[in-house]
C-alpha positions as CSV (number, residue, x, y, z in Angstrom):
1,M,-91.4,-83.0,18.9
2,D,-89.6,-82.0,15.8
3,Q,-86.6,-79.7,16.4
4,P,-86.6,-76.4,14.4
5,V,-84.3,-76.5,11.5
6,M,-81.6,-73.8,11.5
7,P,-81.2,-72.1,8.2
8,Q,-77.9,-73.0,6.5
9,D,-75.5,-70.9,4.7
10,E,-74.2,-72.7,1.7
11,S,-70.6,-71.6,2.4
12,H,-70.2,-71.1,6.2
13,G,-72.7,-73.4,7.8
14,P,-75.6,-72.4,10.0
15,L,-76.5,-68.7,10.5
16,V,-76.4,-66.8,14.0
17,P,-79.6,-65.0,14.9
18,T,-79.6,-61.3,14.4
19,D,-80.4,-60.4,18.1
20,A,-77.2,-62.3,19.3
21,H,-75.0,-60.1,17.1
22,G,-76.4,-56.9,18.7
23,A,-75.8,-58.1,22.2
24,S,-72.2,-58.9,21.5
25,R,-71.6,-55.4,20.1
26,A,-73.2,-53.8,23.2
27,W,-71.0,-55.7,25.5
28,L,-68.0,-54.6,23.6
29,R,-69.0,-51.0,23.7
30,M,-69.6,-51.2,27.5
31,G,-66.2,-52.8,28.0
32,G,-64.5,-50.0,26.0
33,I,-66.3,-47.3,28.0
34,A,-65.3,-48.9,31.2
35,S,-61.7,-49.1,30.1
36,V,-61.7,-45.4,29.1
37,V,-63.3,-44.5,32.5
38,A,-60.7,-46.5,34.4
39,L,-57.9,-45.0,32.4
40,A,-59.3,-41.5,33.0
41,A,-59.6,-42.1,36.7
42,V,-56.0,-43.3,36.9
43,A,-54.8,-40.3,34.9
44,W,-56.8,-38.0,37.2
45,V,-55.3,-39.5,40.3
46,V,-51.8,-39.3,38.9
47,H,-52.4,-35.7,37.8
48,A,-53.9,-34.7,41.2
49,R,-51.0,-36.3,43.0
50,H,-48.5,-34.4,40.8
51,R,-50.3,-31.1,41.5
52,A,-50.2,-31.8,45.2
53,D,-46.5,-32.6,45.1
54,A,-45.9,-29.4,43.1
55,A,-47.9,-27.3,45.5
56,L,-46.1,-28.8,48.5
57,S,-42.8,-28.1,46.9
58,L,-43.8,-24.5,46.2
59,Q,-45.1,-24.1,49.8
60,T,-41.8,-25.6,51.2
61,E,-39.7,-23.2,49.0
62,S,-41.9,-20.3,50.1
63,D,-41.6,-21.2,53.7
64,Q,-37.9,-21.3,53.4
65,V,-37.8,-17.6,52.2
66,L,-37.9,-15.1,55.1
67,A,-41.1,-13.0,55.2
68,V,-40.4,-9.3,56.1
69,A,-42.1,-6.0,56.5
70,T,-40.4,-2.8,55.4
71,A,-40.6,0.9,56.0
72,R,-39.2,3.9,54.1
73,P,-37.0,6.4,55.9
74,H,-38.8,9.5,57.0
75,A,-37.1,12.9,56.7
76,D,-38.0,15.1,59.6
77,G,-37.0,18.7,59.4
78,S,-39.2,20.0,62.2
79,A,-38.2,20.8,65.7
80,T,-37.3,17.8,67.8
81,E,-38.5,17.2,71.3
82,L,-36.0,15.9,73.8
83,V,-37.5,14.5,77.0
84,L,-35.2,14.0,80.0
85,P,-35.8,13.4,83.8
86,G,-34.9,16.1,86.3
87,N,-35.2,16.9,90.0
88,L,-36.6,20.1,91.3
89,Q,-34.6,22.1,94.0
90,A,-35.3,25.2,95.9
91,N,-33.5,28.4,94.7
92,Y,-32.0,28.7,98.1
93,E,-32.0,26.0,100.8
94,A,-30.1,25.9,104.0
95,P,-30.0,23.8,107.2
96,I,-29.9,25.9,110.3
97,Y,-27.5,24.7,113.0
98,A,-27.0,26.0,116.5
99,R,-23.9,28.2,117.1
100,T,-24.0,27.7,120.8
101,S,-24.6,24.6,123.0
102,G,-27.4,24.4,125.5
103,Y,-31.0,23.3,125.8
104,L,-33.9,24.4,123.6
105,R,-36.0,26.8,125.5
106,H,-38.7,27.3,122.9
107,W,-39.4,26.9,119.1
108,Y,-41.8,29.3,117.3
109,V,-42.2,27.9,113.8
110,D,-43.1,24.4,112.5
111,I,-42.9,22.8,109.1
112,G,-44.7,24.6,106.3
113,A,-44.5,28.0,108.0
114,R,-43.5,31.0,105.9
115,V,-40.8,33.1,107.6
116,H,-39.0,36.3,106.8
117,Q,-35.3,37.2,107.1
118,G,-34.4,37.9,110.7
119,Q,-37.5,36.2,112.2
120,L,-37.0,34.4,115.5
121,L,-37.3,30.6,115.0
122,G,-36.3,29.3,118.4
123,E,-34.4,30.1,121.6
124,I,-31.6,28.1,123.3
125,E,-30.9,28.3,127.0
126,A,-27.1,28.4,127.6
127,P,-26.3,29.4,131.2
128,E,-22.6,28.6,130.8
129,V,-22.3,31.1,128.0
130,D,-24.1,33.7,130.0
131,Q,-21.8,33.2,132.9
132,Q,-18.8,33.4,130.7
133,L,-20.1,36.7,129.3
134,R,-20.5,38.2,132.8
135,Q,-16.9,37.1,133.6
136,A,-15.6,38.6,130.4
137,Q,-17.3,41.9,131.3
138,A,-15.7,41.9,134.7
139,N,-12.3,41.1,133.2
140,L,-12.8,44.1,130.9
141,T,-13.7,46.4,133.8
142,M,-10.6,45.2,135.7
143,A,-8.4,45.7,132.6
144,E,-9.7,49.2,132.1
145,A,-9.0,50.1,135.7
146,N,-5.4,48.8,135.4
147,Q,-5.0,50.7,132.2
148,K,-6.0,54.0,133.8
149,I,-3.5,53.6,136.7
150,A,-0.8,52.5,134.3
151,D,-1.4,55.5,132.0
152,V,-1.3,57.9,135.0
153,T,2.0,56.3,136.3
154,A,3.6,56.5,132.8
155,E,2.7,60.2,132.5
156,R,4.2,61.0,135.9
157,W,7.4,59.1,135.1
158,R,7.7,61.1,131.8
159,R,7.6,64.4,133.7
160,L,10.2,63.1,136.2
161,L,12.4,62.0,133.3
162,T,12.4,65.6,131.9
163,S,13.6,66.8,135.3
164,E,16.2,64.0,135.4
165,L,14.9,62.9,138.7
166,V,14.5,59.2,137.6
167,S,16.6,57.1,135.2
168,R,15.5,56.5,131.7
169,Q,15.3,52.8,132.3
170,D,12.7,53.1,135.0
171,A,10.7,55.6,132.9
172,D,10.7,53.2,129.9
173,E,9.5,50.3,132.1
174,K,6.5,52.4,133.3
175,I,5.6,53.5,129.8
176,S,5.8,49.9,128.5
177,A,3.6,48.8,131.4
178,A,1.0,51.3,130.3
179,K,1.1,50.0,126.7
180,A,0.7,46.4,128.0
181,S,-2.4,47.6,129.9
182,D,-3.8,49.0,126.8
183,A,-3.3,45.6,125.0
184,Q,-5.0,43.8,127.9
185,V,-8.0,46.1,127.6
186,Q,-8.3,45.3,123.9
187,A,-8.0,41.6,124.5
188,A,-10.6,41.7,127.3
189,H,-12.9,43.7,125.1
190,A,-12.5,41.2,122.2
191,A,-13.2,38.3,124.5
192,M,-16.3,40.1,125.8
193,L,-17.5,40.8,122.2
194,R,-17.0,37.1,121.2
195,L,-19.0,35.9,124.2
196,R,-21.7,38.5,123.5
197,E,-22.0,37.2,119.9
198,L,-22.1,33.7,121.2
199,S,-24.8,34.6,123.6
200,G,-26.7,36.2,120.7
201,F,-26.7,32.8,119.0
202,E,-29.1,31.7,121.7
203,H,-31.7,33.3,119.4
204,V,-32.1,31.2,116.2
205,I,-33.2,33.4,113.4
206,A,-34.1,32.9,109.7
207,P,-31.2,33.8,107.3
208,F,-33.6,34.6,104.4
209,D,-37.3,34.6,103.4
210,G,-38.6,31.1,102.8
211,V,-40.6,28.1,104.1
212,I,-39.6,25.8,106.9
213,T,-39.3,22.4,105.4
214,A,-38.0,20.5,108.5
215,R,-37.9,20.9,112.3
216,N,-35.5,18.4,114.0
217,T,-35.7,19.6,117.6
218,D,-38.1,20.1,120.5
219,I,-38.3,21.8,123.8
220,G,-35.8,20.6,126.4
221,Q,-33.6,18.8,123.8
222,L,-29.8,19.1,124.3
223,I,-28.3,21.2,121.5
224,N,-24.7,20.8,120.3
225,A,-23.1,23.7,118.5
226,G,-21.8,23.4,115.0
227,S,-22.7,21.1,112.1
228,G,-20.1,18.4,112.9
229,S,-21.5,17.4,116.2
230,G,-25.2,18.0,116.0
231,T,-28.2,17.9,113.6
232,A,-29.8,20.8,112.0
233,L,-32.5,22.5,114.1
234,F,-34.5,23.7,111.1
235,R,-34.3,23.6,107.3
236,I,-35.5,26.6,105.3
237,A,-36.0,26.8,101.5
238,D,-36.8,29.8,99.2
239,M,-39.4,28.4,96.9
240,R,-40.3,31.5,94.9
241,R,-38.1,30.2,92.2
242,L,-36.9,26.7,91.7
243,R,-33.8,25.2,90.1
244,L,-33.9,22.0,88.1
245,Y,-30.8,20.0,87.0
246,V,-30.8,17.6,84.1
247,R,-28.1,15.6,82.3
248,V,-28.2,16.1,78.6
249,P,-26.5,13.6,76.2
250,Q,-23.4,14.8,74.5
251,E,-25.0,14.8,71.0
252,D,-27.5,17.5,72.2
253,A,-25.0,19.5,74.3
254,A,-24.4,22.1,71.6
255,A,-28.1,23.1,71.7
256,M,-28.1,23.8,75.4
257,Q,-27.6,27.6,75.4
258,P,-28.8,30.0,78.1
259,G,-32.3,31.1,77.4
260,L,-33.4,27.9,75.7
261,K,-37.0,27.2,76.6
262,A,-38.4,24.0,78.0
263,D,-41.7,22.6,79.3
264,L,-42.0,20.7,82.6
265,R,-44.5,17.9,83.2
266,L,-45.0,16.6,86.7
267,P,-46.7,13.3,87.7
268,D,-48.8,15.0,90.4
269,R,-50.0,17.6,87.9
270,P,-50.4,15.6,84.6
271,A,-52.7,18.2,83.0
272,S,-50.4,21.2,83.6
273,A,-47.2,22.3,81.9
274,Y,-44.8,24.8,83.4
275,D,-42.3,27.0,81.6
276,A,-38.6,26.8,82.3
277,S,-35.5,28.2,80.7
278,V,-31.8,27.2,80.7
279,A,-29.9,29.4,83.2
280,A,-26.4,27.8,82.9
281,T,-24.5,24.7,82.0
282,A,-21.4,23.0,83.4
283,R,-19.6,23.7,80.1
284,A,-17.9,20.4,80.4
285,I,-18.9,16.8,79.6
286,D,-18.9,14.3,82.4
287,P,-16.5,11.6,81.2
288,A,-18.3,8.9,83.2
289,T,-21.7,9.5,81.7
290,R,-20.9,11.5,78.5
291,T,-23.5,14.0,79.6
292,L,-23.7,17.8,80.2
293,M,-25.1,19.1,83.4
294,V,-27.7,21.8,82.6
295,E,-29.4,24.1,85.2
296,L,-32.9,25.5,84.5
297,L,-34.9,28.0,86.4
298,V,-38.7,27.8,87.0
299,D,-41.0,30.5,88.3
300,N,-42.9,29.2,91.3
301,S,-44.5,32.4,92.6
302,K,-47.8,30.6,92.9
303,G,-46.2,27.9,95.1
304,E,-47.6,25.0,93.0
305,L,-44.3,23.2,92.6
306,L,-42.5,21.4,95.4
307,P,-38.7,21.1,95.8
308,G,-37.4,17.6,95.6
309,G,-40.0,16.5,93.1
310,Y,-39.5,14.6,89.9
311,A,-40.2,16.3,86.6
312,E,-40.0,15.5,82.9
313,V,-38.2,18.2,81.0
314,H,-39.3,18.6,77.4
315,F,-36.8,20.5,75.3
316,H,-37.9,21.7,71.8
317,L,-34.6,21.5,69.9
318,P,-34.2,22.9,66.4
319,P,-33.1,20.4,63.7
320,T,-29.3,20.0,63.8
321,H,-28.8,18.0,60.6
322,A,-29.6,18.6,56.9
323,A,-32.1,16.8,54.8
324,H,-29.8,13.7,54.7
325,A,-31.1,12.8,58.2
326,F,-34.0,10.3,58.4
327,L,-36.1,8.9,61.2
328,L,-36.7,5.1,61.5
329,P,-38.0,2.8,64.1
330,A,-35.4,1.7,66.6
331,N,-35.8,-2.0,65.7
332,V,-34.1,-1.7,62.3
333,L,-30.5,-1.7,63.6
334,L,-28.1,-4.6,63.1
335,F,-25.0,-4.7,65.3
336,R,-22.1,-6.2,63.4
337,G,-18.4,-6.3,64.1
338,D,-17.7,-3.5,61.6
339,G,-20.4,-1.1,63.0
340,L,-24.1,-0.4,62.8
341,H,-26.0,-1.6,59.7
342,V,-29.6,-1.7,58.4
343,A,-31.0,-4.3,56.0
344,T,-32.7,-3.1,52.9
345,V,-34.5,-4.8,50.1
346,D,-33.5,-4.2,46.5
347,A,-35.7,-4.5,43.3
348,H,-35.1,-8.3,43.1
349,D,-36.2,-8.9,46.7
350,R,-32.7,-9.5,47.9
351,V,-31.1,-8.2,51.1
352,V,-28.6,-5.3,50.9
353,L,-26.8,-4.4,54.2
354,K,-25.9,-0.7,54.5
355,S,-23.6,0.8,57.0
356,V,-25.2,3.8,58.8
357,T,-24.4,6.5,61.3
358,I,-27.0,7.4,63.9
359,G,-27.7,10.8,65.4
360,R,-30.2,11.3,68.2
361,D,-31.8,8.4,69.9
362,Y,-35.5,9.2,70.8
363,G,-36.2,5.8,72.3
364,S,-38.8,4.4,69.9
365,Q,-37.2,6.1,66.9
366,I,-33.6,6.8,65.9
367,E,-32.1,9.4,63.6
368,I,-30.0,8.2,60.7
369,V,-27.6,10.9,59.6
370,S,-25.8,9.0,56.8
371,G,-25.9,5.7,54.8
372,L,-29.6,5.8,53.6
373,S,-31.7,7.4,50.9
374,A,-35.4,8.3,50.9
375,D,-36.2,5.5,48.5
376,D,-34.7,2.6,50.5
377,Q,-37.0,-0.1,51.8
378,V,-35.7,-0.9,55.3
379,I,-36.5,-4.2,56.9
380,L,-38.2,-4.0,60.3
381,S,-36.9,-6.2,63.1
382,P,-34.4,-8.1,61.0
383,P,-33.0,-11.3,62.5
384,D,-29.3,-11.3,63.5
385,S,-28.6,-14.2,61.1
386,L,-29.6,-12.1,58.1
387,V,-26.9,-11.9,55.5
388,A,-26.5,-9.8,52.4
389,G,-27.9,-11.3,49.2
390,A,-30.5,-13.5,51.0
391,P,-33.9,-13.7,49.3
392,V,-36.8,-12.4,51.2
393,R,-40.6,-12.2,50.7
394,V,-42.0,-8.7,51.4
395,V,-45.4,-9.1,53.0
396,R,-45.9,-5.4,53.7
397,R,-44.2,-2.4,52.2
398,G,-44.4,0.8,54.3
399,G,-44.2,4.4,53.3
400,P,-42.6,7.2,55.2
401,E,-45.5,7.1,57.7
402,A,-44.9,3.4,58.6
């Protein structure tokens, strides 16, 4: 077959077909687009990596800055409640010991019994004392008889002396013997009274109105006289009014004046509060505890309170400081070598350490009497390693109510 004859250009040789030129240009465009896409992908990857590195760097720097919460000092000019522990005691309480030795014949009251002054509580059988009393009475009778004969004899010798029938020496001896007989009568009478009183101690009586809180004896038990050699037979307490003793810190001692009111809360009666008032103070600070002993009186005419019990004493104290005193949580203090400090945050989020003086300590809160202003932002729970000028990141700013 005959081959087709390509058209010839007179100056450049054979001509290329028109569709071949279009295909070449399409491939060139596709290669350019692919190159642009590849370059864009590479640029995007580089940019994303750069952004990730920058974000990581910012996060690292942010993590290195301490995050803190702050609170503003709260000025409290209202009355302050001071809560202290105390122990209730009876107004009068006494152990009752035997004054004579013997055996307990009978007891008439038991624990919880209400008794009156002079009421018989028990009887002691002491035959030795009774026998000694009878002997003392006999000795007194004999001494009185001797006294009578001595007085008669002395009177006779006085009359004989006036008649000069006897010597003065003999008369003086008879008169002296009569005076000695008088002295023997007085001694015998005193011995008899002593034994009579001792015999009266066989009856154990109540010294005042009260309640029997203990009975430490029983029928037939040997009783030893005195508090040094024996135990108390009974214990009696006057519960119509109770005493309560508390130790008040020295910073509140000036407010403890007679007549100051307080409320009592007892664990066995949580829903009730009882009125008490300061009766007296020790008027001296205990150097071991730096506290003042305070005595309060509580009316217990209804008998609801029990001696020996634990009570919380709530004092309502007037404010003792001016408006420069603030209340803050107790976890703001920093203990440094030069005293107490608190950490505050300035306008540039930098730490500023301020030396402060504390007043009352309320447990969860403390009173700052100097070193702060109402606009300070105080860092809560600052770490011990915190230093002045350190940057911080405030995550929560609290107001006076924080």
